[in-house]
C-alpha positions in Angstrom: 0.0 0.0 0.0 1.3 3.5 -0.9 2.0 5.4 2.3 4.8 7.6 3.5 4.9 8.6 7.2 7.9 10.9 7.0 9.8 12.7 4.2 12.7 10.7 2.7 15.1 13.2 1.2 17.5 10.5 0.5 15.4 9.4 -2.5 16.1 11.4 -5.6 13.6 11.4 -8.4 14.2 12.7 -11.9 11.0 14.0 -13.5 10.9 14.6 -17.3 8.7 17.6 -17.8 7.7 20.6 -15.5 4.8 21.9 -17.5 1.0 21.8 -16.8 0.8 18.1 -17.4 3.4 17.3 -14.7 2.1 19.7 -12.0 0.2 17.0 -10.0 3.0 14.5 -9.9 5.6 17.1 -9.0 3.5 18.5 -6.2 2.8 15.0 -4.9 6.6 14.3 -5.0 7.3 17.5 -3.0 4.6 16.6 -0.4 6.1 13.1 -0.1 9.5 14.7 0.8 11.4 13.4 -2.2 14.4 15.3 -3.6 13.1 16.2 -7.1 15.2 17.1 -10.2 12.9 18.4 -12.9 13.8 18.8 -16.6 12.0 21.1 -19.0 13.2 23.3 -21.9 11.0 26.2 -20.7 12.7 28.1 -17.9 9.3 29.4 -16.8 7.6 26.0 -16.6 5.1 26.1 -13.8 6.2 22.8 -12.3 9.6 24.1 -11.4 8.2 25.6 -8.2 8.0 22.0 -6.8 11.5 21.0 -7.8 14.6 21.1 -5.6 16.8 21.3 -8.7 15.9 22.6 -12.2 17.5 21.6 -15.5 16.5 23.7 -18.5 16.9 20.9 -21.0 14.5 19.5 -23.5 12.6 16.4 -22.3 13.5 14.8 -25.7 17.3 15.4 -25.4 18.2 11.9 -24.3 22.0 12.3 -24.3 21.7 15.3 -22.0 19.1 13.6 -19.8 21.3 10.5 -19.6 24.3 12.5 -18.4 22.2 14.4 -15.9 20.8 11.2 -14.6 24.2 9.5 -14.2 25.4 12.5 -12.2 22.5 12.7 -9.8 22.6 9.2 -8.0 18.9 8.7 -8.7 16.4 6.5 -7.1 14.1 6.7 -10.0 13.0 8.5 -13.2 9.5 9.2 -14.5 7.8 10.9 -17.4 4.2 11.8 -16.4 1.7 13.4 -18.8 4.0 13.4 -21.8 4.5 10.7 -24.4 7.9 10.5 -26.1 10.0 10.9 -22.9 8.3 7.8 -21.5 10.6 5.7 -23.6 13.6 7.9 -22.7 12.8 7.4 -19.0 12.6 3.6 -19.4 15.9 3.5 -21.3 17.7 5.8 -18.9 16.5 3.7 -15.9 17.7 0.5 -17.6 21.1 1.9 -18.3 21.5 3.0 -14.7 20.1 -0.3 -13.3 17.2 1.5 -11.7 13.8 -0.2 -11.1 11.2 1.0 -13.6 7.6 -0.1 -14.3 8.2 -0.3 -18.1 10.8 -2.2 -20.0 12.5 -0.2 -22.8 10.8 -2.5 -25.3 7.3 -1.9 -24.1 7.9 1.8 -23.7 9.2 2.1 -27.3 6.0 0.5 -28.6 3.8 2.7 -26.4 5.2 6.0 -27.6 4.7 5.2 -31.3 1.2 5.3 -32.6 2.3 3.3 -35.7 3.8 0.5 -33.6 0.7 0.6 -31.3 -1.6 0.2 -34.3 0.4 -2.7 -35.6 0.5 -4.5 -32.2 -3.2 -3.9 -31.6 -4.0 -5.4 -35.0 -1.8 -8.4 -34.2 -3.9 -9.0 -31.0 -7.3 -8.2 -32.5 -7.9 -5.2 -30.3 -10.7 -3.0 -31.8 -9.3 0.2 -33.4 -10.1 2.5 -36.3 -9.1 1.4 -39.8 -5.8 3.1 -40.6 -2.9 3.4 -43.0 0.5 5.0 -43.0 1.2 7.4 -45.9 3.6 10.1 -47.1 1.2 11.7 -49.6 -2.5 11.6 -50.3 -3.6 8.2 -51.9 -6.1 8.4 -54.7 -8.4 5.8 -53.1 -8.7 7.4 -49.7 -12.2 8.6 -48.7 -13.1 11.1 -46.0 -13.9 11.8 -43.2 -10.5 10.8 -41.7 -8.2 12.0 -39.0 -4.6 12.8 -40.0 -1.8 12.9 -37.5 1.9 12.3 -37.1 2.4 8.9 -35.5 4.9 10.1 -32.9 3.5 13.4 -31.5 0.9 14.1 -28.9 -1.5 16.9 -27.8 -3.1 17.5 -31.2 0.2 18.6 -32.7 -0.1 18.2 -36.5 -3.5 16.7 -36.1 -6.3 17.5 -38.6 -9.9 16.3 -39.0 -10.5 16.2 -42.8 -14.0 16.1 -44.2 -13.3 17.8 -47.5 -11.1 15.6 -49.8 -9.5 18.7 -51.2 -7.9 19.4 -47.8 -6.4 15.9 -47.5 -3.0 16.7 -49.2 -2.4 19.7 -47.1 -3.3 17.8 -43.9 -1.0 14.9 -44.8 1.8 17.3 -45.6 1.4 19.0 -42.3 1.5 15.7 -40.4 4.5 14.6 -42.2 6.3 17.8 -41.4 5.6 17.3 -37.7 6.5 13.6 -37.7 9.9 12.4 -36.5 9.7 9.6 -39.1 8.4 11.9 -41.9 5.1 9.9 -42.3 1.5 10.5 -41.6 -1.0 8.2 -39.9 -4.5 8.4 -41.5 -7.4 6.9 -39.5 -11.1 6.6 -40.3 -13.1 8.9 -38.2 -15.1 7.0 -35.6 -18.1 8.9 -34.5 -19.3 8.6 -30.9 -18.7 9.8 -27.4 -15.1 9.7 -26.1 -14.0 8.3 -22.7 -10.7 7.9 -21.0 -9.9 4.8 -19.0 -7.3 5.6 -16.3 -5.8 2.4 -14.8 -2.8 1.0 -13.0 -1.3 -2.4 -13.6 0.6 -4.5 -11.1 2.4 -7.6 -12.3 0.2 -8.0 -15.3 -3.1 -7.3 -13.4 -5.0 -4.4 -14.9 -6.8 -2.3 -12.3 -9.3 0.1 -13.9 -9.9 3.3 -11.9 -11.7 6.3 -13.3 -13.5 6.2 -16.6 -14.2 9.8 -17.6 -16.1 11.5 -20.3 -14.0 13.6 -22.5 -16.0 16.8 -23.1 -14.2 18.1 -26.3 -14.4 21.3 -28.3 -17.1 21.5 -30.9 -14.8 23.7 -33.1 -13.2 21.5 -35.7 -10.1 23.7 -35.6 -9.6 22.4 -32.0 -10.6 18.8 -32.9 -9.8 16.4 -30.0 -9.0 19.1 -27.4 -10.6 18.3 -24.1 -12.4 21.1 -22.3 -13.4 18.9 -19.4 -13.0 15.4 -18.0 -16.2 14.3 -16.1 -16.7 11.4 -13.7 -18.5 9.1 -13.6 -19.2 8.6 -17.3 -22.8 8.9 -18.4 -22.2 5.9 -20.7 -22.0 2.2 -20.2 -18.2 1.8 -20.0 -17.8 -1.9 -19.3 -16.7 -2.7 -22.9 -14.4 0.3 -22.9 -12.6 -1.0 -19.9 -12.2 -4.4 -21.6 -10.7 -3.0 -24.7 -8.4 -0.8 -22.6 -7.3 -3.9 -20.7 -6.7 -5.8 -24.0 -4.7 -2.9 -25.4 -2.4 -2.8 -22.3 -1.9 -6.5 -22.6 -1.2 -6.3 -26.3 1.5 -3.6 -25.8 3.2 -5.6 -23.0 2.4 -3.2 -20.2 2.5 -5.1 -17.0 3.2 -2.4 -14.5 2.4 1.2 -14.0 -0.3 3.7 -15.1 -2.1 3.7 -18.4 -4.3 6.3 -20.0 -6.4 5.0 -22.8 -8.7 7.0 -25.0 -11.6 5.1 -26.3 -14.4 6.1 -28.7 -17.8 4.4 -28.2 -18.5 3.9 -31.8 -21.7 2.5 -33.5 -19.9 -0.9 -33.9 -18.5 -0.9 -30.4 -15.6 0.7 -28.5 -12.5 1.5 -30.5 -9.0 2.2 -28.9 -7.8 5.5 -30.3 -4.5 5.5 -28.3 -2.9 4.2 -25.1 -0.3 6.2 -23.2 1.8 4.2 -20.7 1.9 7.1 -18.2 -0.3 9.3 -16.1 -2.8 11.4 -18.0 -1.7 15.0 -18.7 -5.1 16.6 -17.8 -4.9 16.3 -14.0 -6.4 12.8 -14.3 -4.5 11.5 -11.2 -5.9 14.4 -9.1 -9.4 13.7 -10.4 -8.9 10.0 -9.5 -8.1 10.9 -5.9 -11.1 13.2 -5.7 -13.4 10.7 -7.2 -12.3 7.4 -5.8 -9.9 8.2 -3.0 -7.1 6.4 -4.9 -3.8 8.3 -5.0 -2.7 7.6 -8.5 0.2 10.0 -8.3 1.4 8.2 -5.2 1.1 4.8 -7.0 3.2 6.1 -9.9 5.8 7.6 -7.6 6.2 4.2 -5.8 6.5 2.3 -9.1 9.1 4.7 -10.4 11.1 4.3 -7.1 10.9 0.5 -7.2 8.8 0.4 -4.1 6.0 -2.2 -3.5 2.7 -1.1 -5.0 -0.8 -2.2 -4.0 -3.8 -0.6 -5.6 -6.4 0.1 -2.9 -10.0 -0.6 -3.3 -11.8 2.5 -4.9 -14.3 4.3 -2.7 -16.5 6.3 -5.1 -17.5 9.8 -3.9 -20.4 11.1 -6.0 -19.0 13.1 -8.9 -15.9 14.9 -10.0 -14.5 16.8 -12.9 -11.6 18.8 -14.3 -12.7 21.8 -16.2 -10.1 23.6 -18.4 -9.8 27.3 -18.7 -9.6 29.1 -22.1 -8.1 32.6 -22.3 -8.8 35.1 -25.0 -5.9 35.3 -27.5 -3.2 37.8 -26.8 -0.4 38.6 -24.4 -1.4 37.9 -20.8 -1.3 40.9 -18.6 -3.1 39.7 -15.5 -5.5 37.2 -14.0 -8.2 37.9 -11.5 -10.6 35.7 -9.5 -8.5 32.6 -8.7 -9.1 33.1 -4.9 -12.8 33.6 -5.5 -13.0 30.4 -7.5 -11.1 28.5 -4.8 -13.5 29.8 -2.2 -16.5 28.1 -3.9 -18.1 25.0 -2.6 -16.4 21.7 -3.4 -13.7 23.4 -5.5 -10.5 21.4 -4.7 -8.1 23.3 -6.9 -7.9 26.0 -9.5 -4.8 27.3 -11.3 -3.7 29.3 -14.2 -0.7 27.8 -16.0 1.0 30.9 -17.4 2.5 34.1 -16.1 2.1 37.6 -17.4 3.8 38.0 -20.8 2.7 34.6 -22.1 1.0 34.9 -25.5 -2.1 32.8 -25.8 -3.0 31.5 -29.2 -6.5 30.6 -30.3 -7.5 27.2 -29.0 -6.2 24.5 -31.3 -4.2 22.1 -29.1 -4.2 21.0 -25.5 -1.2 23.2 -24.9 -3.3 26.3 -25.7 -5.4 25.8 -22.5 -4.9 28.4 -19.9 -5.6 26.5 -16.6 -8.0 24.3 -14.8 -10.6 23.9 -12.1 -11.0 20.6 -10.1 -14.4 20.1 -8.5 -16.4 17.5 -6.8 -20.2 17.3 -6.4 -23.1 15.0 -5.5 -23.1 13.8 -9.2 -21.2 14.2 -12.4 -23.5 17.1 -13.5 -23.3 18.7 -10.1 -19.5 18.7 -10.3 -19.5 20.2 -13.8 -21.9 22.9 -12.7 -19.8 23.8 -9.7 -16.6 23.9 -11.9 -18.4 26.0 -14.4 -19.5 28.6 -11.8 -16.0 28.8 -10.5 -14.5 29.2 -14.0 -16.8 32.1 -14.6 -15.1 34.0 -11.7 -11.7 33.8 -13.4 -10.9 36.7 -15.7 -8.0 36.9 -18.1 -6.7 40.3 -19.1 -4.7 40.2 -22.3 -3.2 42.9 -24.4 -5.8 42.4 -27.0 -9.0 41.8 -25.0 -10.5 41.2 -21.6 -13.1 38.5 -21.5 -14.7 36.0 -19.1 -13.6 32.4 -19.3 -15.8 30.8 -22.0 -18.6 28.6 -20.6 
């Protein structure tokens, strides 16, 4: 069972990433008393406030991360909320002889959407029809989703309904891809859910299954505006396909974050990430079920025994993301007022004055979040919405209330 009675500053943890997606894990590591070294290329990354030592290095610079890790006498290394560095963390841990929940082989498969698709097909796991291309094929019909196979967070992703837009979408995805290819998937229509789980010695423990409330603007296709628990859908089959996906990818230990579309022909696995979710999913899990998913991930990264406790559902919970008007951020008002509202557990803006917000197109364009609980899913969403309305962003171009 995860449980620390006193800080243990002798344990040194390297965390790859200090951005919004790593905030929860970094704060949990600080509260646990670990000595934390955080890596991020952004010197203003918000998670650095929870680090004992900062390294302004790209989370994708494996040689630099390897040298840093070798010099720090680490107890563990982890890459929460971010895809590509998951494999770097696994390889660095293996080279240093550190315990790690993922083997380098399993991590390499997990961070490549192409290798995932191939492995899921080998094991008969339901997924969208797909193909890998470098240019638009003559026989390809729309609607399709075009993406680079080795990026995350909607980077290079396009929903294509007009066949005339297909060549440009593929060219864009290829330009973002590390492998100079594009993954083209049939669009599966239906509600989206996220299965957050934790595996121990090959046993898959499903935890929160949340509804992904996504933007209706196709320019921001796939961007979540909220994660709501419990799901309003029957999720039993979604849990089963998420479990099958983890097994197919060889993930026996550690957290998984699996996006599933409940399509007309049944659930389809869109992608699995062998890490904590980057949208405060672990904090939502604690609020919803009383299960400390951040704590489980920390223990797994440090090679400590891990036992997943029995969930204790607590009504409803949600993460509501904030969207700022485009422009250079000058000030933010209302965070304290939002935090003072009933059942608001956390609220935060990710960026400091001077940051330039772009129109919402990717997850990275979100401005902050509100974490709320309630008597039900809808009650939690309503409470989060009222709190979000209190938060005002002043930019150089406009002042507007957070969109509701």
